[in-house]
N, C-alpha and C positions, 0 to 999 in steps of 0.2 A: 936606729930606733933607741932611744936613751932609756933609762930604768923606768923614768915616769911614764914615758909613752907604754912601755911594756905594761906596768901596772894597769893604765887605762886601757889596755888592750884585753886584759884579762878580767876586768870590770865589765867591758863590754861583751865578752863571751859568758859571763856570769848572768848579767841582767838578761842578755837574750836568752840563753837558756829558760830563765824564769818565764818569759814571753810565750816561749814555744811549749814547753811542758805544763804550763799552769791550764790551759785549755783541755789539754788530755787528760790531766789528773781531775780536773772538776766533772768531766763526761765519765771517766772510769772512776768512780767513787762510791763502791758497793757498802762501804761501812758509814755514808753521809758524813766521812770526817771532814772533808772541806766545805760541802752545802751546808752541813749542820752548824758549822762556826762562822761562815762568812757569808753575809747576802750578797747579793748578784751587784749591788753599787760597790761595796766591798772588794769585790773580785775585779770589777773593771776599773777601779782606783790603781789596784797593784797591777794591772796590765798595762793601763796608760803609763804610770810613772816607771815602772820598768824599761818601758820602751823608750821614754823621754831620757833614762838613764844610759840606756845601750847607746841611742843616738849621739848623746853628748860625748860618751866615752868613746865612741868610735873616732868623734872629731877629734877628740883630742890625742888619739893613738896616730893619726894619720895627718895631722897639721905640724908644720915646722917651726912658725913664729910663735915665741914665747906669749905674747899677748892672746893669740887664737887659743892655744893649749890652755893657758889660765883661764881665760872665759869661758871655755867649755866644761871645765871642770868646776867652776862656780857654779855654773847652771846645773850641772849634774848633780853635785849637792843640793841645790835647791829643790831640784826634783825629788830627789829622796825624803829631804824635809817636808814638802808638801804632801807627797804620798803617804807618809808615817802619820802625819796628823789627821789627813782625811780618812784614813783606815780606821783610826781609833775613834773620830768624831761621829762617824757614820754607824759605829756599831753602838753608839749610846742613843738613850731615850731623846736626847737633844735634837737628834736629826728629825723626830716626828714634829715637833714645832719649828723648827728650824729659824731660830731667832737669828737676825741681822747683826751677831756681834763682830767685834774688830777681826777675831781671828778667821771667823767664817768667810768675812769680806776679804779680809788680807789673802789668806791662802787661795780664796777664788781667783782674785785677781792674779796672783802670781800664777795660777795654774793656766789661766788664759795667756798671759803673756808668753809661758814656756811653751805652750802648744803652738801659738802662732810663730815663734821665732824658729821651732823646730820644724814647722809646716813650711817654711821658706825653704829648707832644703830637701825635706820628704816629699813636698806635694808640688814645689814650685812656686815661682812669682804670683802667677795669674789666680790661683785658687786662693792662696794667701790673701792677697788683694780684696778678692770678692768676698771673703770671709771678713776680713777687717772693715770692708765698707759696709757691709751688712750690720755688723755689730755697732759701729760707730752710728749708722742711720737709725738703728734701734733706739737708740737712746736720745741723741741729739734731734731727731726728727720732731719730737714734740716741742722744739723750741720754734719751729716755723711750721704753725699750723695752717697756713696759708698754702704750702706746697703739699703737706703731708696730712693724713689723717690717723698718725701714730698716737695713741692714748697717752696721758700724762703718767708716768712712773718714777718713783724714786730711785738714784743710783743703786743703793744696797738691795732693792726689791729686784731690780734687773739683774745685777751680778748674781744673785740668789738663784734667779729663773735660770739664767744661762748655764751656770755651773752645776746646781744641785736639783733641779726638775728632772723629771723624766722625759721632759722635750728637749732637753739641752744635752750639755757635753757627757754625762753617762746615760744616754739615752738609748734609742733604736738602733742608731748608726754603730756605734761603739760596740754594743750588744753583739750585733750580727757578726761583725768582722771579727771580734775575740773570740766568740764561742762557736762560729761556724766556719768562715771565711779562712780563718788561719790554719784550721785543721786540714781543709782541702789544698792550702798552700803547702802545707808540710808534707801531705800526699803526694802534689805534683814535684816537690824537691826530691823525695824518695824514690819516685818513679822513674824520674831521669837519671839518678845515682844508681838505681839497679840495672841500668841498661836498656830501659825502655824507650830512650829517645831513639837509640841507633836501631832498634827493632821498627819502630815507626818509619824511620827513614827509609829502610830497606823495604818495607811492606810498600810504601808509597812509591818507590820507585819500580818495584816489580808489577803494581797493578797499572802503571801507565807505559810498559814497556812497548806495545804495539801499536804506538802512535807516534806521527814523526814530530808532533809538538810533546812528546812524552815528559819532559823536564818541566814545562808548564803544569801539566796535569800532576805530576809529582808532587811538584809545590802545592797544588791546591789540596790534594789529597793529604798530604802531610801537615799543613796547616789546621785542616779541618780535624784530624787525627790528635794533634797535640792540643786543639781548641777543646777536646773533649775531656783532656786532661788539666789544662792549665785555665782556661776561660780568661787570657790575657792577651792584647793584641801585641804589644810589644816583646812580650815572653815568647809569642810565638815566632815572631820575627828574627829574635836573636837565637832561636833553637833551630828552626829549619832554615833560617836564611843561610846560612855558611855553607850548606851543601846545595840548595837550590838554586840561588842566583848564579853559582858558577857553572852549573847545569845548563841553565836557561842560556847563559851566555855561549856555551860551545856548541848550542846549535843553531847559533845565529840571531838571537834575540838582544836586541841594543839594551846597553846597560840600566838606561833609566827606565826602559820599559820593564827589565826584569826586577829591579827593585820597586818599582810600582805594583808589577803582579804580587810579589811576596807580601807588600804591604796591605793592598787589598785582602787577599786570602786569609792572611793573619788576623786582620779587624774581623773580618767575618767568622772567625774560629771563636771569636769571643761570644757568639750566640748559638754555638753547637753544644747540643746536649751530650752527656747528662751534666756536665758541670755549669756551663752558661757564664763563667765568669761569677763575679761576688754580685753583681746588680741583680742577677735572677734571686738569690736569696731575699733580697730586700722586696724585689717584685711580689714574691708569694707573700710575704707579709705584708704588704701596702694593698695588696690585690685582696687578701682574704681568701687566697686558695692554697691549697697544699703545693708543696715543691713537685711533687709527683704531676699535679696538673701543669705546672710550668713546664716542666719537661716534655710531655705530650703535647702540648700546645705549641712549643717552639720548634718541633720537627719541621713541620711544613713549611714553613718562612726558611728555615736553614737548608733544607733539602733543595729548595728553589733557589736560593741564591747560588748554592754550588753547583746545581744543574747549570745554572746560566754561566758560571765561572768556567765548567767543563768545555762547554760550546763555545764561548769566547776565546778559550785556548786555540782552537781552529782557526780563528780569526786574527791572531797576531801574525803580522807578517816578519818572516824569517829571511834571512840572508842565504841565498840560494847557493852561494859559493861555499858555503860550510857542510860539512859531511854530516848525515842525520845521526851517525853514532853518538848519541848524548850522554847516557847514564849507564853505570854498570853495577847493580846490585850486588852485594855478597850472596853466596848460595844460601838457599833456604836450609833452614836449621830446625828440626823439631822442636828445639827447646824454647823456640820464638810463640809457641803456643801458650806456653806458660803464662805469657803477659797478657792472656785474656783475663786471667783471676783476678787482678785487682779491678779493672773497670765494670768487671761482671759482679763482684761483690759490691761496689757501689750501687750500681743499678738495682740490685737486688733488694738493700737496705732503702733505698730512695722510693722503691715503689711498695715497699711494704707498708710503710707509714711515715708521715712527714715529722713524727717524733724522733726518726733515728737519721736526721742529716749528718749530725756530727758523727754518730757511729759510724754511719757508711764509709765517711772518709777514714776514719780510724781502721775499719777493717779492710778496705783498699790499702792503707798505709801497710798493715800486718801482712797483706797477701804480698806487698811489693818486697818487705824484708825477707819473705820467706822465698820469692822467687830469686832474690837477688843470691842468696846463700845458696841454692841451687845452681844458679845461672854464673855466677862468678867467684863464688867461694867466700869464706869469710873475711881472710884477708884483704883482698881487692875491695868487698864491699865497704869493708872498713874505711879504707884509703879513699874509695869516691865519695863515702858520706862525710869524711873530714874535709875533703877539699870544697864541700858544697855548704858547709854548717856556716860560715860567717857571711857568706853571700844571703843564705837563709834567715839568718838574723836580721840583716840589713832590711830585707825586703818584708819582714815581719813587723818589725819597729816602725816601718815607713807607713804600712798599711794601719796599723793603729794610730799613729799620729794623724794619718789624713781622715781616718774615721772620727778622732775626736775634733778635728777642725770643721769636718761637716757636721758634727753634733753641734756645735757653737752656732754654724751657719743656720742649721734649721730652728734653732732655739730663738735665734733673733729674727727668722721669718715668722715663727708663730707668735711672736711677742708682738710684733708690728702689725700683723692681720693682713700683710701682704699675699698670703696663700689662699684668703677668701677675695681679696680683691681681684686675683689673678683667675680666679674661678668663675667670678661674675662677669669678667670682661669677656672670657672665652665662651661663657656660656650665653651672653647677648650675641656675640659675632656667631655663634653656632645657630641662633634663631633666625639670622639673616642669611647665611650662608656657611654650611658646614666646610666648604673649601677654603675658606678665607680663614676661618677659624684652626683648620689643620695646618696652613701655610704660617700663619702667626704663631702657633706653638711649635712647630719644626725651626722656625726660625730662631725662636728665642734659646729652645734645646741646644741649636747648633753655637750660638753665641755663649752660652753659659759653658758650653763644652770646651771652648778654647784652651788648650793647654792643661785641661782638666781630666783626671782620669774617668773612664766610661762611668764606674760606678758612683764617684762625686756627683756627675753632671745629671746621672739618672735620679738619685735622691732629691737633688734639688728641683730638678725639673717636674718630679714626679709630684713633690708636694706644691708646685705652683701651677702646673697645667692640667693634670688628670682630672682634677674635680672638675674643671670647666668643660674639658672634652666630653666627661660623661653626662654632664647635664646638658650638652649639646645634642646628645643622643648615642655617642660611641660607646659600644659595650665595654664595661670595664675592664676585663682583661686585655681587649684590643686597644683600649687607650694606653694602658700600661705598657704592651708592647711597642705601640707607636713611639711613645716617649724613649723606650730603651733603643730602638733602632735609630731614632734620631740624635741621640746620644751619643752614639760612636762614630758618626760622621766626621766629626772633628779629626778624627784619627789619621785621617789620610786628605783632608783637606786644609789648604793653606788658610791664615798665615801660619798655624802651629804644627800640625799634623805630626803628630808624634811618632806614630808608626812608619809614616813616610819618611821621618829623619832618621830613624833606628835602619830601616831599608837602606836609604841613599848611604848612609855612613858605612855599612859593611859593603856595599857596591862601590864606594867612591864614586857616586853618581851626583848630578846636581839634584838638589833639593827641590825646586819648583819643577823641574822636567819630571822627576820621580813622582811627585804629588799629581800632576797632570794625567800622567800613565794610571796612576793608582784610581783616579776619577773615572778615566776612560773605561779601565778592566772592571773595575768595581761599581758600575752604573745600577746594578741592581740593587744595591744597598740604599741608594737615593729614591728608589721606587717602592721599594719593598712596605716602608710604613703605610704609605697611601694604600698599597693593596690590601693590607692587613685591616685596615679601617673599611674599606669598602668589600672586602670579602673576610668577613670574622671565620668563616666556615674553615679558611687556612688554617686557624688555631684549634680547630676540632670543635667550633661552639656552632650550636643548633643543631638543625635533623641532618640525616644522613644524605639526603639527595641534595640540601645545601652545600654540604661539605664537599662532596664528590665534584658539585659544578665549582666550587671555589678553586679547587686544585686544578680541574679541567682547563678555567679559562687563564688561571695563572701559567700554568705551563705551555699552554698554547701561546700564550703572549711571549714569554720567553723565547720559546723556540722560532716565533716569527722574528723578533728583533736578532736573534744571533743567527738567521739564516743566511749561509754564503752563496747560494744557488740563484738568488733572485736579482732581477735588474730593478735598480732603483725606484723606477715609474710603477713596477707593481708592487714592490715592497713596502713602500710609504701607504698605500691604502689597507693593505694587510696589516701593518702594525697599528693603524688607527681603529681598523674593524675589531681586532683582537682587544686594543683597550677600551672600545666601547663595550665589548662585552664583560670586562672586569667592573667598569663603572655604571652600567646598566643598573636601575632602581625599578624598573618594571617588571611585567611578567617574566619568570625567569627562564622560559623556553625562547624568548628573543634571544638570551645571552648564551643560551646552548647551541641555538642555530647560527648566530655569528661566529663562535668561536668554531663550530663544525665546519663552516664555509672557510674560514681561515686555514684551518688545518689539512682540508681538501687540496687547496693551491700549493702545500708544500711537497706534494707528491706529484711530480709532473709525468710519472709514468702511468698514472692512473687519470691523470687529466692535463692533456696538452694544451698548454697555454703561452703563446708567443711572449719572450722575455726570459723564460727558462734557459739558462746555459746547459 
């Protein structure tokens, strides 16, 4: 690394520190020094352009070709210039009138270009092309009125709307990522650095010791526990996969199957409360409910999915020639109990008030620091934090850039009226057949999710699809959870399947075979969106008898499907009966009777039926 690259690395660390510290400082601002002198828009401008500077500085520090280094430095300087001008402009009265002057349009176009170029590396080509396509459609569509109904607009007005309006670049997406999600990302990184990851792994292994498929169940438990902290599928794979995949291999699980199980379990970790991934914060805002409501509502579907995974673990075919001695956890230490404190602090503040979401993550982070000092000492803690600082900056900068790209996409969608058109189409479909409307919405969410992070596809799909589902008769919270669950399916489904890709890389397994194994093991993720719509009581909606019945029919259905002791000729009718209980829309005593009948057949010692083994 030459002197220029070393300087670029220092800029990367400095800009990244601004990205990480600014949200904390804004939340912990008792004297209103920051909030009293900077508007929300100015704060978001600083966050975005600091993230852009960190991205281009890191690119300059890690490239060897002179052209790449020089290009990255030029773009970094352009990011600083655009950010300084926008911060100053948004603090003046001219922002109120927002006249489309040359500097306003010029710096607006420059920022759009900088975001799209950075998004190629931060978000990947698929999302960047989708954003660019909708931005282009939003303006050029007016010239082909025979194909689109996009209203006439001037280029200057269009750029102004995309960049400076509350529906565009500095709107909801960037606001939630910068002010809420980033703080939880910091918490996850500090929790891992404090030794919490090792404790979670050992707890998962100890909980699964008394089963021949213990390594599979340890993987499921670990992914769920990591999901409560990180809420990101790929992060879960990369954290729990290095121990779970080799452990599964040692008990005789095929390489591709082990990787597929890890991918499916880690994808499900995205919807484990209390963190639930970044999409849950958007869900609370878009659905108009508190975050505590989202956490409580998410428990039923998440527990059902992990219940299915646990039962599915016993169905995985193992190599009988391999000894069952699978995993050996470390001896239990009382100090592990200290790691209950950070999640407990988060849950306390989340349930106390929806206004304390960021404060909850900050309290959890503070608890992690305290536990780390007690558990590791200050020297080792400092070493661990320094080792993860650069990776944390990259993750934070990428998140901010992705949020900015999504903001541009939402601005283009709102300006074109496509959100209204999508709602009307699904509403008409729902009048004819709710099933068709759900299938169309699920397919659209899946296609949008190819190669896009779950939070990105959820925001776009929620804007396009949930209004139509609601008008078709789906409860609002159930419609949002339907889209959220559909949004994560592309994580394990080809052609992209990012979670499967990460797991197959760790295992050295074939990508296609890993994806197929993930789909087989994670089949519950594909049916759960439809169960949520058919049985919204699973989200704690409705009367208590309806909630209890929703849980009963769901868990009976999963139990029947994952039963290993039934012959096929009797299992298929029981699966159909239990599925009919979920879909039944008539008198609810019929659904109760169907589920009870299916449940009785699962206990041959009470009812002797030919076909039981």
